[in-house]
PDB file of N, CA, C and O in Angstrom:
ATOM      1  N   MET A   1      23.532 -33.128   8.795  1.00  0.00           N
ATOM      2  CA  MET A   1      23.173 -33.363  10.181  1.00  0.00           C
ATOM      3  C   MET A   1      24.373 -33.862  10.988  1.00  0.00           C
ATOM      4  O   MET A   1      24.498 -33.549  12.172  1.00  0.00           O
ATOM      5  N   ILE A   2      25.254 -34.636  10.349  1.00  0.00           N
ATOM      6  CA  ILE A   2      26.429 -35.167  11.056  1.00  0.00           C
ATOM      7  C   ILE A   2      27.298 -34.036  11.592  1.00  0.00           C
ATOM      8  O   ILE A   2      27.769 -34.104  12.728  1.00  0.00           O
ATOM      9  N   GLU A   3      27.517 -32.999  10.790  1.00  0.00           N
ATOM     10  CA  GLU A   3      28.347 -31.880  11.230  1.00  0.00           C
ATOM     11  C   GLU A   3      27.726 -31.167  12.431  1.00  0.00           C
ATOM     12  O   GLU A   3      28.440 -30.727  13.333  1.00  0.00           O
ATOM     13  N   THR A   4      26.412 -31.056  12.442  1.00  0.00           N
ATOM     14  CA  THR A   4      25.711 -30.421  13.558  1.00  0.00           C
ATOM     15  C   THR A   4      25.883 -31.236  14.837  1.00  0.00           C
ATOM     16  O   THR A   4      26.147 -30.678  15.902  1.00  0.00           O
ATOM     17  N   VAL A   5      25.734 -32.543  14.733  1.00  0.00           N
ATOM     18  CA  VAL A   5      25.912 -33.421  15.897  1.00  0.00           C
ATOM     19  C   VAL A   5      27.356 -33.361  16.383  1.00  0.00           C
ATOM     20  O   VAL A   5      27.604 -33.319  17.588  1.00  0.00           O
ATOM     21  N   GLU A   6      28.305 -33.357  15.456  1.00  0.00           N
ATOM     22  CA  GLU A   6      29.724 -33.254  15.839  1.00  0.00           C
ATOM     23  C   GLU A   6      29.997 -31.952  16.591  1.00  0.00           C
ATOM     24  O   GLU A   6      30.705 -31.953  17.598  1.00  0.00           O
ATOM     25  N   LEU A   7      29.441 -30.847  16.106  1.00  0.00           N
ATOM     26  CA  LEU A   7      29.625 -29.557  16.767  1.00  0.00           C
ATOM     27  C   LEU A   7      29.072 -29.590  18.189  1.00  0.00           C
ATOM     28  O   LEU A   7      29.750 -29.173  19.127  1.00  0.00           O
ATOM     29  N   MET A   8      27.856 -30.080  18.352  1.00  0.00           N
ATOM     30  CA  MET A   8      27.244 -30.104  19.680  1.00  0.00           C
ATOM     31  C   MET A   8      27.987 -31.059  20.618  1.00  0.00           C
ATOM     32  O   MET A   8      28.182 -30.742  21.792  1.00  0.00           O
ATOM     33  N   ALA A   9      28.402 -32.220  20.114  1.00  0.00           N
ATOM     34  CA  ALA A   9      29.169 -33.158  20.939  1.00  0.00           C
ATOM     35  C   ALA A   9      30.481 -32.526  21.374  1.00  0.00           C
ATOM     36  O   ALA A   9      30.899 -32.679  22.521  1.00  0.00           O
ATOM     37  N   SER A  10      31.127 -31.819  20.462  1.00  0.00           N
ATOM     38  CA  SER A  10      32.374 -31.129  20.786  1.00  0.00           C
ATOM     39  C   SER A  10      32.168 -30.098  21.894  1.00  0.00           C
ATOM     40  O   SER A  10      33.007 -29.961  22.785  1.00  0.00           O
ATOM     41  N   GLU A  11      31.065 -29.383  21.836  1.00  0.00           N
ATOM     42  CA  GLU A  11      30.775 -28.388  22.873  1.00  0.00           C
ATOM     43  C   GLU A  11      30.586 -29.050  24.239  1.00  0.00           C
ATOM     44  O   GLU A  11      31.116 -28.565  25.239  1.00  0.00           O
ATOM     45  N   LEU A  12      29.834 -30.157  24.288  1.00  0.00           N
ATOM     46  CA  LEU A  12      29.632 -30.849  25.565  1.00  0.00           C
ATOM     47  C   LEU A  12      30.937 -31.422  26.095  1.00  0.00           C
ATOM     48  O   LEU A  12      31.223 -31.322  27.288  1.00  0.00           O
ATOM     49  N   LEU A  13      31.729 -32.021  25.213  1.00  0.00           N
ATOM     50  CA  LEU A  13      33.014 -32.580  25.632  1.00  0.00           C
ATOM     51  C   LEU A  13      33.963 -31.494  26.137  1.00  0.00           C
ATOM     52  O   LEU A  13      34.636 -31.674  27.152  1.00  0.00           O
ATOM     53  N   THR A  14      34.012 -30.392  25.441  1.00  0.00           N
ATOM     54  CA  THR A  14      34.874 -29.289  25.863  1.00  0.00           C
ATOM     55  C   THR A  14      34.465 -28.788  27.236  1.00  0.00           C
ATOM     56  O   THR A  14      35.320 -28.562  28.091  1.00  0.00           O
ATOM     57  N   ASN A  15      33.167 -28.611  27.458  1.00  0.00           N
ATOM     58  CA  ASN A  15      32.699 -28.183  28.783  1.00  0.00           C
ATOM     59  C   ASN A  15      33.124 -29.167  29.859  1.00  0.00           C
ATOM     60  O   ASN A  15      33.597 -28.759  30.920  1.00  0.00           O
ATOM     61  N   ALA A  16      32.962 -30.454  29.600  1.00  0.00           N
ATOM     62  CA  ALA A  16      33.309 -31.470  30.596  1.00  0.00           C
ATOM     63  C   ALA A  16      34.802 -31.450  30.902  1.00  0.00           C
ATOM     64  O   ALA A  16      35.197 -31.546  32.064  1.00  0.00           O
ATOM     65  N   VAL A  17      35.626 -31.328  29.882  1.00  0.00           N
ATOM     66  CA  VAL A  17      37.076 -31.310  30.091  1.00  0.00           C
ATOM     67  C   VAL A  17      37.505 -30.048  30.834  1.00  0.00           C
ATOM     68  O   VAL A  17      38.350 -30.112  31.728  1.00  0.00           O
ATOM     69  N   LEU A  18      36.933 -28.910  30.473  1.00  0.00           N
ATOM     70  CA  LEU A  18      37.336 -27.644  31.097  1.00  0.00           C
ATOM     71  C   LEU A  18      36.820 -27.472  32.519  1.00  0.00           C
ATOM     72  O   LEU A  18      37.476 -26.822  33.333  1.00  0.00           O
ATOM     73  N   HIS A  19      35.659 -28.041  32.836  1.00  0.00           N
ATOM     74  CA  HIS A  19      35.003 -27.723  34.105  1.00  0.00           C
ATOM     75  C   HIS A  19      34.904 -28.884  35.080  1.00  0.00           C
ATOM     76  O   HIS A  19      34.227 -28.766  36.102  1.00  0.00           O
ATOM     77  N   THR A  20      35.557 -30.001  34.794  1.00  0.00           N
ATOM     78  CA  THR A  20      35.555 -31.130  35.733  1.00  0.00           C
ATOM     79  C   THR A  20      36.976 -31.593  35.981  1.00  0.00           C
ATOM     80  O   THR A  20      37.899 -31.199  35.268  1.00  0.00           O
ATOM     81  N   ARG A  21      37.153 -32.435  37.001  1.00  0.00           N
ATOM     82  CA  ARG A  21      38.482 -32.887  37.373  1.00  0.00           C
ATOM     83  C   ARG A  21      38.773 -34.326  36.979  1.00  0.00           C
ATOM     84  O   ARG A  21      39.932 -34.739  36.978  1.00  0.00           O
ATOM     85  N   GLY A  22      37.765 -35.083  36.650  1.00  0.00           N
ATOM     86  CA  GLY A  22      37.969 -36.516  36.452  1.00  0.00           C
ATOM     87  C   GLY A  22      37.729 -36.967  35.036  1.00  0.00           C
ATOM     88  O   GLY A  22      37.848 -36.194  34.085  1.00  0.00           O
ATOM     89  N   GLY A  23      37.388 -38.236  34.913  1.00  0.00           N
ATOM     90  CA  GLY A  23      37.161 -38.838  33.617  1.00  0.00           C
ATOM     91  C   GLY A  23      35.891 -38.342  32.955  1.00  0.00           C
ATOM     92  O   GLY A  23      34.933 -37.926  33.606  1.00  0.00           O
ATOM     93  N   VAL A  24      35.923 -38.404  31.648  1.00  0.00           N
ATOM     94  CA  VAL A  24      34.795 -37.987  30.825  1.00  0.00           C
ATOM     95  C   VAL A  24      34.512 -39.117  29.850  1.00  0.00           C
ATOM     96  O   VAL A  24      35.440 -39.713  29.302  1.00  0.00           O
ATOM     97  N   SER A  25      33.231 -39.417  29.628  1.00  0.00           N
ATOM     98  CA  SER A  25      32.889 -40.431  28.631  1.00  0.00           C
ATOM     99  C   SER A  25      31.840 -39.885  27.672  1.00  0.00           C
ATOM    100  O   SER A  25      31.053 -39.001  28.010  1.00  0.00           O
ATOM    101  N   LEU A  26      31.855 -40.440  26.470  1.00  0.00           N
ATOM    102  CA  LEU A  26      30.936 -40.047  25.417  1.00  0.00           C
ATOM    103  C   LEU A  26      30.232 -41.292  24.909  1.00  0.00           C
ATOM    104  O   LEU A  26      30.876 -42.299  24.610  1.00  0.00           O
ATOM    105  N   VAL A  27      28.902 -41.225  24.810  1.00  0.00           N
ATOM    106  CA  VAL A  27      28.115 -42.320  24.238  1.00  0.00           C
ATOM    107  C   VAL A  27      27.216 -41.719  23.168  1.00  0.00           C
ATOM    108  O   VAL A  27      26.515 -40.735  23.406  1.00  0.00           O
ATOM    109  N   VAL A  28      27.248 -42.325  21.986  1.00  0.00           N
ATOM    110  CA  VAL A  28      26.379 -41.907  20.887  1.00  0.00           C
ATOM    111  C   VAL A  28      25.478 -43.085  20.550  1.00  0.00           C
ATOM    112  O   VAL A  28      25.952 -44.194  20.307  1.00  0.00           O
ATOM    113  N   THR A  29      24.170 -42.831  20.539  1.00  0.00           N
ATOM    114  CA  THR A  29      23.189 -43.861  20.216  1.00  0.00           C
ATOM    115  C   THR A  29      22.382 -43.400  19.010  1.00  0.00           C
ATOM    116  O   THR A  29      21.908 -42.265  18.962  1.00  0.00           O
ATOM    117  N   VAL A  30      22.234 -44.292  18.038  1.00  0.00           N
ATOM    118  CA  VAL A  30      21.442 -43.988  16.851  1.00  0.00           C
ATOM    119  C   VAL A  30      20.339 -45.033  16.734  1.00  0.00           C
ATOM    120  O   VAL A  30      20.609 -46.232  16.659  1.00  0.00           O
ATOM    121  N   ILE A  31      19.097 -44.566  16.721  1.00  0.00           N
ATOM    122  CA  ILE A  31      17.934 -45.444  16.552  1.00  0.00           C
ATOM    123  C   ILE A  31      17.061 -44.812  15.486  1.00  0.00           C
ATOM    124  O   ILE A  31      16.452 -43.765  15.705  1.00  0.00           O
ATOM    125  N   ASP A  32      17.007 -45.453  14.335  1.00  0.00           N
ATOM    126  CA  ASP A  32      16.253 -44.923  13.195  1.00  0.00           C
ATOM    127  C   ASP A  32      16.714 -43.494  12.903  1.00  0.00           C
ATOM    128  O   ASP A  32      17.872 -43.282  12.541  1.00  0.00           O
ATOM    129  N   GLN A  33      15.829 -42.522  13.055  1.00  0.00           N
ATOM    130  CA  GLN A  33      16.150 -41.123  12.750  1.00  0.00           C
ATOM    131  C   GLN A  33      16.584 -40.313  13.972  1.00  0.00           C
ATOM    132  O   GLN A  33      16.783 -39.103  13.868  1.00  0.00           O
ATOM    133  N   LEU A  34      16.735 -40.969  15.132  1.00  0.00           N
ATOM    134  CA  LEU A  34      17.108 -40.289  16.375  1.00  0.00           C
ATOM    135  C   LEU A  34      18.580 -40.511  16.682  1.00  0.00           C
ATOM    136  O   LEU A  34      19.062 -41.643  16.687  1.00  0.00           O
ATOM    137  N   ILE A  35      19.289 -39.414  16.939  1.00  0.00           N
ATOM    138  CA  ILE A  35      20.669 -39.497  17.426  1.00  0.00           C
ATOM    139  C   ILE A  35      20.677 -38.897  18.819  1.00  0.00           C
ATOM    140  O   ILE A  35      20.223 -37.772  19.026  1.00  0.00           O
ATOM    141  N   ARG A  36      21.203 -39.667  19.785  1.00  0.00           N
ATOM    142  CA  ARG A  36      21.328 -39.197  21.169  1.00  0.00           C
ATOM    143  C   ARG A  36      22.809 -39.234  21.545  1.00  0.00           C
ATOM    144  O   ARG A  36      23.486 -40.245  21.353  1.00  0.00           O
ATOM    145  N   VAL A  37      23.291 -38.134  22.076  1.00  0.00           N
ATOM    146  CA  VAL A  37      24.679 -38.019  22.519  1.00  0.00           C
ATOM    147  C   VAL A  37      24.655 -37.713  24.007  1.00  0.00           C
ATOM    148  O   VAL A  37      23.945 -36.814  24.459  1.00  0.00           O
ATOM    149  N   GLU A  38      25.448 -38.480  24.770  1.00  0.00           N
ATOM    150  CA  GLU A  38      25.550 -38.271  26.215  1.00  0.00           C
ATOM    151  C   GLU A  38      27.010 -38.104  26.585  1.00  0.00           C
ATOM    152  O   GLU A  38      27.855 -38.905  26.185  1.00  0.00           O
ATOM    153  N   VAL A  39      27.310 -37.059  27.354  1.00  0.00           N
ATOM    154  CA  VAL A  39      28.647 -36.852  27.891  1.00  0.00           C
ATOM    155  C   VAL A  39      28.532 -36.937  29.404  1.00  0.00           C
ATOM    156  O   VAL A  39      27.802 -36.169  30.030  1.00  0.00           O
ATOM    157  N   THR A  40      29.260 -37.877  29.977  1.00  0.00           N
ATOM    158  CA  THR A  40      29.198 -38.134  31.417  1.00  0.00           C
ATOM    159  C   THR A  40      30.510 -37.710  32.058  1.00  0.00           C
ATOM    160  O   THR A  40      31.587 -37.937  31.508  1.00  0.00           O
ATOM    161  N   ASP A  41      30.402 -37.084  33.244  1.00  0.00           N
ATOM    162  CA  ASP A  41      31.600 -36.709  33.997  1.00  0.00           C
ATOM    163  C   ASP A  41      31.320 -36.877  35.483  1.00  0.00           C
ATOM    164  O   ASP A  41      30.205 -37.223  35.875  1.00  0.00           O
ATOM    165  N   ASP A  42      32.327 -36.634  36.307  1.00  0.00           N
ATOM    166  CA  ASP A  42      32.196 -36.891  37.740  1.00  0.00           C
ATOM    167  C   ASP A  42      31.778 -35.674  38.557  1.00  0.00           C
ATOM    168  O   ASP A  42      31.786 -35.731  39.787  1.00  0.00           O
ATOM    169  N   SER A  43      31.420 -34.591  37.908  1.00  0.00           N
ATOM    170  CA  SER A  43      31.039 -33.367  38.605  1.00  0.00           C
ATOM    171  C   SER A  43      29.523 -33.254  38.712  1.00  0.00           C
ATOM    172  O   SER A  43      28.797 -33.656  37.803  1.00  0.00           O
ATOM    173  N   ARG A  44      29.055 -32.709  39.817  1.00  0.00           N
ATOM    174  CA  ARG A  44      27.619 -32.440  39.954  1.00  0.00           C
ATOM    175  C   ARG A  44      27.264 -31.046  39.437  1.00  0.00           C
ATOM    176  O   ARG A  44      26.086 -30.697  39.356  1.00  0.00           O
ATOM    177  N   GLY A  45      28.269 -30.255  39.090  1.00  0.00           N
ATOM    178  CA  GLY A  45      28.016 -28.920  38.548  1.00  0.00           C
ATOM    179  C   GLY A  45      27.254 -29.015  37.240  1.00  0.00           C
ATOM    180  O   GLY A  45      27.615 -29.788  36.353  1.00  0.00           O
ATOM    181  N   ARG A  46      26.207 -28.231  37.128  1.00  0.00           N
ATOM    182  CA  ARG A  46      25.342 -28.307  35.946  1.00  0.00           C
ATOM    183  C   ARG A  46      25.763 -27.252  34.923  1.00  0.00           C
ATOM    184  O   ARG A  46      26.237 -26.176  35.286  1.00  0.00           O
ATOM    185  N   PRO A  47      25.584 -27.575  33.645  1.00  0.00           N
ATOM    186  CA  PRO A  47      25.909 -26.585  32.623  1.00  0.00           C
ATOM    187  C   PRO A  47      24.966 -25.387  32.719  1.00  0.00           C
ATOM    188  O   PRO A  47      23.820 -25.507  33.152  1.00  0.00           O
ATOM    189  N   VAL A  48      25.477 -24.238  32.306  1.00  0.00           N
ATOM    190  CA  VAL A  48      24.704 -23.004  32.383  1.00  0.00           C
ATOM    191  C   VAL A  48      24.456 -22.499  30.966  1.00  0.00           C
ATOM    192  O   VAL A  48      25.384 -22.371  30.167  1.00  0.00           O
ATOM    193  N   LEU A  49      23.202 -22.218  30.671  1.00  0.00           N
ATOM    194  CA  LEU A  49      22.839 -21.643  29.380  1.00  0.00           C
ATOM    195  C   LEU A  49      23.064 -20.139  29.473  1.00  0.00           C
ATOM    196  O   LEU A  49      22.307 -19.422  30.128  1.00  0.00           O
ATOM    197  N   ARG A  50      24.119 -19.677  28.806  1.00  0.00           N
ATOM    198  CA  ARG A  50      24.489 -18.264  28.854  1.00  0.00           C
ATOM    199  C   ARG A  50      24.188 -17.613  27.521  1.00  0.00           C
ATOM    200  O   ARG A  50      24.011 -18.282  26.504  1.00  0.00           O
ATOM    201  N   HIS A  51      24.136 -16.296  27.550  1.00  0.00           N
ATOM    202  CA  HIS A  51      23.969 -15.507  26.334  1.00  0.00           C
ATOM    203  C   HIS A  51      25.032 -14.414  26.359  1.00  0.00           C
ATOM    204  O   HIS A  51      24.743 -13.259  26.670  1.00  0.00           O
ATOM    205  N   PRO A  52      26.283 -14.798  26.023  1.00  0.00           N
ATOM    206  CA  PRO A  52      27.388 -13.836  26.130  1.00  0.00           C
ATOM    207  C   PRO A  52      27.283 -12.731  25.073  1.00  0.00           C
ATOM    208  O   PRO A  52      26.615 -12.894  24.052  1.00  0.00           O
ATOM    209  N   PRO A  53      27.951 -11.609  25.337  1.00  0.00           N
ATOM    210  CA  PRO A  53      27.956 -10.535  24.351  1.00  0.00           C
ATOM    211  C   PRO A  53      28.628 -10.990  23.055  1.00  0.00           C
ATOM    212  O   PRO A  53      29.408 -11.942  23.052  1.00  0.00           O
ATOM    213  N   ALA A  54      28.323 -10.314  21.976  1.00  0.00           N
ATOM    214  CA  ALA A  54      28.824 -10.698  20.653  1.00  0.00           C
ATOM    215  C   ALA A  54      30.343 -10.734  20.575  1.00  0.00           C
ATOM    216  O   ALA A  54      30.893 -11.512  19.795  1.00  0.00           O
ATOM    217  N   ASP A  55      31.030  -9.922  21.353  1.00  0.00           N
ATOM    218  CA  ASP A  55      32.489  -9.886  21.275  1.00  0.00           C
ATOM    219  C   ASP A  55      33.172 -10.868  22.229  1.00  0.00           C
ATOM    220  O   ASP A  55      34.400 -10.890  22.306  1.00  0.00           O
ATOM    221  N   SER A  56      32.403 -11.675  22.953  1.00  0.00           N
ATOM    222  CA  SER A  56      32.967 -12.675  23.858  1.00  0.00           C
ATOM    223  C   SER A  56      33.540 -13.840  23.055  1.00  0.00           C
ATOM    224  O   SER A  56      32.971 -14.251  22.044  1.00  0.00           O
ATOM    225  N   THR A  57      34.674 -14.366  23.518  1.00  0.00           N
ATOM    226  CA  THR A  57      35.320 -15.478  22.810  1.00  0.00           C
ATOM    227  C   THR A  57      34.946 -16.844  23.370  1.00  0.00           C
ATOM    228  O   THR A  57      35.426 -17.861  22.871  1.00  0.00           O
ATOM    229  N   SER A  58      34.103 -16.890  24.391  1.00  0.00           N
ATOM    230  CA  SER A  58      33.700 -18.176  24.951  1.00  0.00           C
ATOM    231  C   SER A  58      32.320 -18.042  25.583  1.00  0.00           C
ATOM    232  O   SER A  58      31.743 -16.956  25.636  1.00  0.00           O
ATOM    233  N   GLY A  59      31.802 -19.181  26.064  1.00  0.00           N
ATOM    234  CA  GLY A  59      30.535 -19.162  26.782  1.00  0.00           C
ATOM    235  C   GLY A  59      29.311 -19.479  25.945  1.00  0.00           C
ATOM    236  O   GLY A  59      28.185 -19.307  26.412  1.00  0.00           O
ATOM    237  N   ARG A  60      29.511 -19.941  24.708  1.00  0.00           N
ATOM    238  CA  ARG A  60      28.372 -20.192  23.832  1.00  0.00           C
ATOM    239  C   ARG A  60      28.007 -21.671  23.673  1.00  0.00           C
ATOM    240  O   ARG A  60      27.066 -21.989  22.948  1.00  0.00           O
ATOM    241  N   GLY A  61      28.717 -22.564  24.322  1.00  0.00           N
ATOM    242  CA  GLY A  61      28.515 -23.992  24.102  1.00  0.00           C
ATOM    243  C   GLY A  61      27.088 -24.456  24.306  1.00  0.00           C
ATOM    244  O   GLY A  61      26.510 -25.090  23.422  1.00  0.00           O
ATOM    245  N   MET A  62      26.516 -24.153  25.447  1.00  0.00           N
ATOM    246  CA  MET A  62      25.160 -24.613  25.724  1.00  0.00           C
ATOM    247  C   MET A  62      24.129 -23.825  24.918  1.00  0.00           C
ATOM    248  O   MET A  62      23.044 -24.335  24.639  1.00  0.00           O
ATOM    249  N   GLU A  63      24.453 -22.599  24.546  1.00  0.00           N
ATOM    250  CA  GLU A  63      23.563 -21.836  23.677  1.00  0.00           C
ATOM    251  C   GLU A  63      23.470 -22.509  22.303  1.00  0.00           C
ATOM    252  O   GLU A  63      22.396 -22.565  21.703  1.00  0.00           O
ATOM    253  N   ILE A  64      24.601 -23.017  21.815  1.00  0.00           N
ATOM    254  CA  ILE A  64      24.627 -23.740  20.538  1.00  0.00           C
ATOM    255  C   ILE A  64      23.790 -25.017  20.648  1.00  0.00           C
ATOM    256  O   ILE A  64      22.966 -25.305  19.780  1.00  0.00           O
ATOM    257  N   VAL A  65      24.009 -25.778  21.722  1.00  0.00           N
ATOM    258  CA  VAL A  65      23.254 -27.018  21.918  1.00  0.00           C
ATOM    259  C   VAL A  65      21.765 -26.712  22.029  1.00  0.00           C
ATOM    260  O   VAL A  65      20.944 -27.407  21.430  1.00  0.00           O
ATOM    261  N   ASP A  66      21.413 -25.686  22.784  1.00  0.00           N
ATOM    262  CA  ASP A  66      20.008 -25.330  22.965  1.00  0.00           C
ATOM    263  C   ASP A  66      19.351 -24.949  21.636  1.00  0.00           C
ATOM    264  O   ASP A  66      18.187 -25.272  21.400  1.00  0.00           O
ATOM    265  N   ALA A  67      20.090 -24.269  20.780  1.00  0.00           N
ATOM    266  CA  ALA A  67      19.533 -23.818  19.505  1.00  0.00           C
ATOM    267  C   ALA A  67      19.387 -24.945  18.484  1.00  0.00           C
ATOM    268  O   ALA A  67      18.464 -24.923  17.670  1.00  0.00           O
ATOM    269  N   LEU A  68      20.291 -25.934  18.518  1.00  0.00           N
ATOM    270  CA  LEU A  68      20.340 -26.939  17.457  1.00  0.00           C
ATOM    271  C   LEU A  68      19.721 -28.292  17.813  1.00  0.00           C
ATOM    272  O   LEU A  68      19.316 -29.039  16.922  1.00  0.00           O
ATOM    273  N   ALA A  69      19.647 -28.609  19.094  1.00  0.00           N
ATOM    274  CA  ALA A  69      19.127 -29.919  19.506  1.00  0.00           C
ATOM    275  C   ALA A  69      17.607 -29.939  19.486  1.00  0.00           C
ATOM    276  O   ALA A  69      16.959 -28.913  19.699  1.00  0.00           O
ATOM    277  N   SER A  70      17.041 -31.119  19.228  1.00  0.00           N
ATOM    278  CA  SER A  70      15.596 -31.299  19.366  1.00  0.00           C
ATOM    279  C   SER A  70      15.201 -31.159  20.830  1.00  0.00           C
ATOM    280  O   SER A  70      14.164 -30.582  21.155  1.00  0.00           O
ATOM    281  N   GLN A  71      16.042 -31.695  21.708  1.00  0.00           N
ATOM    282  CA  GLN A  71      15.899 -31.529  23.152  1.00  0.00           C
ATOM    283  C   GLN A  71      17.229 -31.852  23.806  1.00  0.00           C
ATOM    284  O   GLN A  71      18.070 -32.532  23.216  1.00  0.00           O
ATOM    285  N   TRP A  72      17.422 -31.364  25.030  1.00  0.00           N
ATOM    286  CA  TRP A  72      18.629 -31.670  25.784  1.00  0.00           C
ATOM    287  C   TRP A  72      18.304 -31.603  27.267  1.00  0.00           C
ATOM    288  O   TRP A  72      17.281 -31.051  27.672  1.00  0.00           O
ATOM    289  N   GLY A  73      19.198 -32.177  28.069  1.00  0.00           N
ATOM    290  CA  GLY A  73      18.970 -32.160  29.501  1.00  0.00           C
ATOM    291  C   GLY A  73      20.182 -32.644  30.265  1.00  0.00           C
ATOM    292  O   GLY A  73      21.237 -32.920  29.692  1.00  0.00           O
ATOM    293  N   VAL A  74      20.007 -32.740  31.575  1.00  0.00           N
ATOM    294  CA  VAL A  74      21.060 -33.179  32.482  1.00  0.00           C
ATOM    295  C   VAL A  74      20.454 -34.196  33.431  1.00  0.00           C
ATOM    296  O   VAL A  74      19.411 -33.946  34.035  1.00  0.00           O
ATOM    297  N   ASP A  75      21.111 -35.348  33.562  1.00  0.00           N
ATOM    298  CA  ASP A  75      20.682 -36.380  34.503  1.00  0.00           C
ATOM    299  C   ASP A  75      21.758 -36.556  35.557  1.00  0.00           C
ATOM    300  O   ASP A  75      22.924 -36.776  35.228  1.00  0.00           O
ATOM    301  N   ASP A  76      21.372 -36.459  36.834  1.00  0.00           N
ATOM    302  CA  ASP A  76      22.306 -36.761  37.916  1.00  0.00           C
ATOM    303  C   ASP A  76      22.482 -38.266  37.998  1.00  0.00           C
ATOM    304  O   ASP A  76      21.525 -39.022  37.830  1.00  0.00           O
ATOM    305  N   LEU A  77      23.707 -38.696  38.257  1.00  0.00           N
ATOM    306  CA  LEU A  77      24.011 -40.120  38.344  1.00  0.00           C
ATOM    307  C   LEU A  77      24.005 -40.571  39.800  1.00  0.00           C
ATOM    308  O   LEU A  77      24.470 -39.831  40.666  1.00  0.00           O
ATOM    309  N   PRO A  78      23.494 -41.762  40.093  1.00  0.00           N
ATOM    310  CA  PRO A  78      23.388 -42.242  41.476  1.00  0.00           C
ATOM    311  C   PRO A  78      24.735 -42.276  42.216  1.00  0.00           C
ATOM    312  O   PRO A  78      24.791 -42.001  43.414  1.00  0.00           O
ATOM    313  N   ALA A  79      25.789 -42.606  41.516  1.00  0.00           N
ATOM    314  CA  ALA A  79      27.102 -42.715  42.169  1.00  0.00           C
ATOM    315  C   ALA A  79      27.840 -41.379  42.199  1.00  0.00           C
ATOM    316  O   ALA A  79      28.988 -41.315  42.640  1.00  0.00           O
ATOM    317  N   GLY A  80      27.199 -40.329  41.742  1.00  0.00           N
ATOM    318  CA  GLY A  80      27.829 -39.006  41.659  1.00  0.00           C
ATOM    319  C   GLY A  80      28.100 -38.653  40.216  1.00  0.00           C
ATOM    320  O   GLY A  80      28.201 -39.526  39.354  1.00  0.00           O
ATOM    321  N   GLY A  81      28.214 -37.383  39.968  1.00  0.00           N
ATOM    322  CA  GLY A  81      28.438 -36.920  38.613  1.00  0.00           C
ATOM    323  C   GLY A  81      27.127 -36.725  37.874  1.00  0.00           C
ATOM    324  O   GLY A  81      26.041 -36.761  38.453  1.00  0.00           O
ATOM    325  N   LYS A  82      27.270 -36.518  36.572  1.00  0.00           N
ATOM    326  CA  LYS A  82      26.091 -36.227  35.769  1.00  0.00           C
ATOM    327  C   LYS A  82      26.307 -36.675  34.340  1.00  0.00           C
ATOM    328  O   LYS A  82      27.428 -36.960  33.918  1.00  0.00           O
ATOM    329  N   SER A  83      25.210 -36.732  33.607  1.00  0.00           N
ATOM    330  CA  SER A  83      25.224 -36.988  32.166  1.00  0.00           C
ATOM    331  C   SER A  83      24.489 -35.836  31.504  1.00  0.00           C
ATOM    332  O   SER A  83      23.312 -35.603  31.778  1.00  0.00           O
ATOM    333  N   VAL A  84      25.185 -35.115  30.632  1.00  0.00           N
ATOM    334  CA  VAL A  84      24.568 -34.060  29.838  1.00  0.00           C
ATOM    335  C   VAL A  84      24.304 -34.663  28.472  1.00  0.00           C
ATOM    336  O   VAL A  84      25.203 -35.249  27.870  1.00  0.00           O
ATOM    337  N   TRP A  85      23.085 -34.528  27.976  1.00  0.00           N
ATOM    338  CA  TRP A  85      22.713 -35.205  26.755  1.00  0.00           C
ATOM    339  C   TRP A  85      21.929 -34.273  25.831  1.00  0.00           C
ATOM    340  O   TRP A  85      21.355 -33.271  26.255  1.00  0.00           O
ATOM    341  N   PHE A  86      21.932 -34.646  24.560  1.00  0.00           N
ATOM    342  CA  PHE A  86      21.045 -33.995  23.605  1.00  0.00           C
ATOM    343  C   PHE A  86      20.566 -35.016  22.601  1.00  0.00           C
ATOM    344  O   PHE A  86      21.187 -36.060  22.405  1.00  0.00           O
ATOM    345  N   GLU A  87      19.451 -34.699  21.967  1.00  0.00           N
ATOM    346  CA  GLU A  87      18.898 -35.545  20.913  1.00  0.00           C
ATOM    347  C   GLU A  87      18.624 -34.695  19.694  1.00  0.00           C
ATOM    348  O   GLU A  87      18.246 -33.528  19.793  1.00  0.00           O
ATOM    349  N   VAL A  88      18.824 -35.312  18.535  1.00  0.00           N
ATOM    350  CA  VAL A  88      18.524 -34.690  17.255  1.00  0.00           C
ATOM    351  C   VAL A  88      17.723 -35.702  16.440  1.00  0.00           C
ATOM    352  O   VAL A  88      18.097 -36.869  16.323  1.00  0.00           O
ATOM    353  N   VAL A  89      16.625 -35.231  15.887  1.00  0.00           N
ATOM    354  CA  VAL A  89      15.803 -36.095  15.043  1.00  0.00           C
ATOM    355  C   VAL A  89      15.993 -35.638  13.601  1.00  0.00           C
ATOM    356  O   VAL A  89      15.790 -34.469  13.273  1.00  0.00           O
ATOM    357  N   GLY A  90      16.386 -36.581  12.747  1.00  0.00           N
ATOM    358  CA  GLY A  90      16.689 -36.215  11.361  1.00  0.00           C
ATOM    359  C   GLY A  90      15.626 -36.623  10.404  1.00  0.00           C
ATOM    360  O   GLY A  90      15.748 -36.379   9.204  1.00  0.00           O
TER     361      GLY A  90
END
């Protein structure tokens, strides 16, 4: 399960670094069997769930998160920006 969480966190972090201009933060919370990962950035742009062709070399990050997470979402932050998060129950 750790490798799966690492993969999904990497995808969210990569999206934030590639598609935003400012700081990025990562918070991981573990409560019993629940792991929640949140990546926060200063952009209001929301991630897009794409289904790229098989020969595409990019664009699968949110598809991976959608397939592997128990649930995921996006929260707008009051001061601007957003938090993209996912949860995995083990």
